[in-house]
C-alpha positions in Angstrom: 8.9 14.3 -13.0 9.3 11.0 -14.9 8.8 7.6 -13.4 12.5 6.8 -13.8 13.4 10.0 -12.0 11.0 9.3 -9.2 12.4 5.8 -8.8 16.0 7.1 -8.7 15.1 9.5 -5.9 13.3 6.8 -4.0 16.2 4.4 -4.5 18.6 7.0 -3.1 16.2 7.6 -0.2 16.0 3.9 0.6 19.7 3.5 0.4 20.3 6.4 2.8 17.5 5.1 5.0 19.3 1.7 5.3 22.6 3.5 6.2 20.7 5.6 8.8 19.2 2.4 10.2 22.7 0.9 10.6 23.7 3.9 12.6 20.5 3.8 14.6 20.9 0.1 15.5 24.7 -0.1 15.4 24.5 -2.0 18.7 23.1 -5.1 17.0 26.8 -6.3 16.6 26.7 -6.8 20.4 23.3 -8.4 20.6 23.9 -11.3 18.2 22.4 -9.2 15.3 19.0 -8.9 17.0 17.5 -5.4 16.8 15.4 -4.1 19.7 15.7 -2.2 23.0 19.0 -3.9 24.0 20.6 -3.0 20.6 19.6 0.6 21.3 21.3 0.5 24.6 24.5 -0.8 23.0 24.5 2.1 20.4 26.3 5.3 21.0 24.3 8.5 21.7 25.7 10.1 18.6 24.7 7.2 16.3 21.2 7.1 17.9 20.6 10.8 17.3 22.0 10.8 13.7 20.3 7.6 12.8 16.9 8.7 14.2 17.0 12.2 12.6 18.1 10.8 9.2 14.6 9.5 8.8 13.4 13.0 8.3 15.4 13.1 5.0 15.1 9.4 4.0 11.4 8.6 4.7 9.9 11.9 3.7 10.6 11.2 0.0 8.3 8.2 0.1 5.6 10.9 -0.2 6.6 11.2 -3.9 4.0 8.5 -4.7 1.1 10.6 -3.3 0.3 12.5 -6.5 0.2 9.2 -8.4 -2.0 7.6 -5.8 -4.4 10.6 -6.0 -5.0 9.6 -9.6 -6.3 6.1 -8.8 -10.1 6.3 -9.2 -12.9 5.1 -6.9 -13.1 4.1 -3.3 -10.0 1.9 -3.5 -8.0 4.9 -4.8 -9.1 7.1 -1.9 -8.4 4.4 0.7 -5.0 3.7 -0.9 -4.1 7.4 -0.8 -5.2 7.9 2.8 -3.7 4.7 4.1 -0.4 5.2 2.4 -0.1 8.9 3.5 -0.8 7.8 7.1 1.6 4.8 6.7 4.5 7.2 5.7 3.6 9.6 8.6 3.5 6.8 11.2 6.7 5.2 9.8 8.5 8.5 10.0 7.3 9.1 13.5 8.5 5.6 14.5 11.9 6.1 13.0 12.6 9.4 14.6 11.2 8.5 18.0 13.1 5.2 18.1 16.4 7.1 18.6 15.0 9.1 21.5 13.6 6.0 23.1 17.1 4.6 22.9 18.5 7.6 24.7 15.9 7.3 27.4 16.5 3.6 28.1 20.2 4.2 28.1 19.8 6.8 30.8 17.3 4.7 32.8 17.2 0.9 32.1 13.9 0.6 34.0 12.2 2.6 31.2 12.5 -0.3 28.7 9.4 -2.0 30.2 7.4 1.2 29.6 8.6 1.9 26.1 8.5 -1.7 24.8 4.6 -1.7 24.5 4.7 1.7 22.8 7.3 0.5 20.3 5.1 -2.6 19.6 2.0 -0.5 19.1 3.6 1.9 16.7 5.3 -0.9 14.7 2.0 -2.8 14.6 0.1 0.3 13.4 2.7 0.9 10.7 2.4 -2.6 9.5 -1.4 -2.5 9.7 -1.6 0.6 7.6 0.7 -1.2 5.1 -1.7 -4.1 4.9 -4.7 -1.7 4.5 -2.9 0.1 1.6 -2.0 -3.3 0.1 -5.6 -4.4 0.1 -6.8 -1.1 -1.4 -4.1 -1.1 -4.1 -4.8 -4.8 -4.9 -8.5 -3.8 -5.5 -7.4 -1.0 -7.8 -5.1 -3.4 -9.7 -8.0 -5.7 -10.3 -10.4 -2.9 -11.3 -7.8 -1.5 -13.7 -7.4 -5.0 -15.1 -3.6 -4.7 -14.7 -1.4 -7.7 -14.2 -2.3 -9.6 -11.1 1.4 -10.0 -10.5 1.5 -6.6 -8.9 -0.5 -8.0 -6.0 2.6 -9.9 -5.0 4.7 -6.8 -4.6 2.4 -4.8 -2.3 4.0 -3.6 0.9 2.4 -6.3 3.0 4.0 -9.0 0.7 7.4 -7.3 0.3 7.6 -6.7 4.1 6.5 -10.3 4.9 9.1 -11.7 2.4 12.1 -9.3 2.9 11.7 -8.6 6.6 10.0 -11.7 8.1 10.9 -14.6 5.8 14.4 -13.5 4.6 14.9 -11.9 8.0 14.5 -15.3 9.6 16.7 -17.1 7.0 19.4 -14.4 7.2 19.1 -13.5 10.9 22.8 -14.1 11.4 23.9 -12.0 8.4 25.4 -8.8 9.8 22.8 -5.9 9.7 20.4 -7.7 7.3 17.4 -7.3 9.7 18.3 -3.7 10.1 18.2 -2.9 6.4 15.4 -5.3 5.4 12.7 -2.6 5.8 14.2 -0.2 3.2 14.9 -3.1 0.9 11.2 -4.2 1.2 10.0 -0.7 0.3 12.5 -0.4 -2.6 10.9 -3.5 -4.2 7.5 -2.0 -3.7 8.5 1.3 -5.1 9.9 -0.3 -8.3 6.7 -2.3 -8.8 4.3 0.5 -8.1 6.0 2.8 -10.5 5.9 0.1 -13.2 2.2 -0.2 -12.5 1.7 3.6 -12.6 3.4 3.8 -15.9 1.3 0.8 -17.3 -2.0 2.3 -16.3 -0.9 5.9 -16.9 -1.5 7.4 -13.5 
């Protein structure tokens, strides 16, 4: 599969993931555009289930990068491969479980206090793995003497910019916070495939 074909599939997956996230957190329109437990409560059961399960089809394609990561030499390559594979797995688990957490807190509002720490831990683990991968890929970039500009499009940076910084600036833009995650990954995918083609992974 060519780099362009891989990016096309990933772009479709990210677009569909964003659509699934809108279904999953449809209730943000009733919570002043803030995602979270309350937004899940305000989302219909059908949207929660469809949105959550859509992650199976929209996040799994992120694994298309694994064969390329396996070609990165050295310790940094092995760490990048392992951390990215785990990142995809944790992110997929988080996405799918989020809908069922929503169904649970809708059925019993007192469960939100029990689930909130779990959601925080899973989200933190996902971001931590993204940071670990970003460090490992940055090391590989420097070892391959590729352009240092790729360091600025690692997942840690794209997530920080697209989700945190732009999420703060555009927090009142309908559904921006909901779709910022897939947008951050799309930027990373484009950059990584450019890198992979440059160094011939």
